[in-house]
N, C-alpha and C positions, 0 to 999 in steps of 0.2 A: 504494500500500500504506500502511496506517495502522500506525504504530509505537506501542506502549504500553509505557512505561518503568515504570509503577507497580508498586511492590513487587519490583523486580528488584535483584539483588545482583551486583556486578561486582568483578573482581580485576585488578590490573595484570599484564600479560603482557610488555610491553617498553616501554622509555622511552629518550629521549635522555640524554646524560651529565649535563646540568644539571637534569634533572627529579628530583622527589622521590618520585613514585609508584613502588611496587615490587610484587613478588609477595606481599608481606605487607600491602599496602593493600587494604582492603575498602570498597566504596562501596555504600550502600543508597539506591536511587532511588525517587522518588515522582512522580506526575503528576496534574495536574488541568487538563483542557482542553489548552491549548498551553503551559502552564507546567510545568517539570520542576525538581525540587530534590533534593538528596542530601546526606547526611552521609558522611564517610569518615575512616578512621583506620588506623594500622598501619605498621610499618616505621619510617621516619624522620618520620612524621606523627603528632603527638599527637591532633589533631582538626582536621577541616576541614568546610566546607560549600560548596555551589555552588547557583547558580540559573541556569536556562536557559529559552529559548524554543525550542520545537520547530517546524520548518517542515513543509510538506506532504510533503517527501521523508523526514522523520524525522530530519533533521540538527539538531543542537543548537548554538545560539549561547549560550555560557555565560560566566559570571564565577565565579571560585573564590577561596577564601581559606582558609588553614590556619595552624596553629601547629606548627612542627616540633619535634623533640626538643631542639634548641638553644635553644628559646624564641623563635625569630624568627617574626614575623607575615609571611606570604608571600601575595601576591595575583597574579592573572593572568586572562587571557582564553583561551578555547579554542573551537575549532570541531570538533565530533564528527560523523563520518559513519558511519551504521550499516551493518552487514552481517549478514545472517541466515545462521548456520552450518547445515550439513546436519541437525543434530539440533534445530534451532529456536531455539537460544540466539542472543543478540545479541553481536556483536563491534563495538566502537567504535574507529574510526581517528581519532586526535585530533591536531590541529595546535594547539599552544599557545604562549603567550608570557607571560613574567613581566611584571607591571607594577610589581614591586618588585625590590630587589636588583640583580642585573646586567642585568635586562631581556632576558635571552637568550630564544631560542625553540627549539622542538623538536617531536618527534612521539612519540606513545605509542599503545599499544593496550591496551584493557581488554576483558575477556570476561566474559560472564555466568557465574556459578557454576552448576554442575549441581545 
């Protein structure tokens, strides 16, 4: 199956304790060939961006960076695995790790907005 992330918008559904993405965080994805990028903001995140490569299974190997409301520059890596919901929207199951701050890791879920 081919996944197309272009012009899809996602919102945070769940996250580990040390994550900063929340239900107020909105992501706007774009795609060209096997490159995916997005900007995001909301909740405790003032502005962020990510870049990823998508593999044949639709999984994303990404790097992200953002500035939070405390003014801290935060960076990390993430592996997102897509699921297609019954209504056709995408849900991404994410395993992430900070490469700044406490370098903790966690899991989150983002879902495509209706």
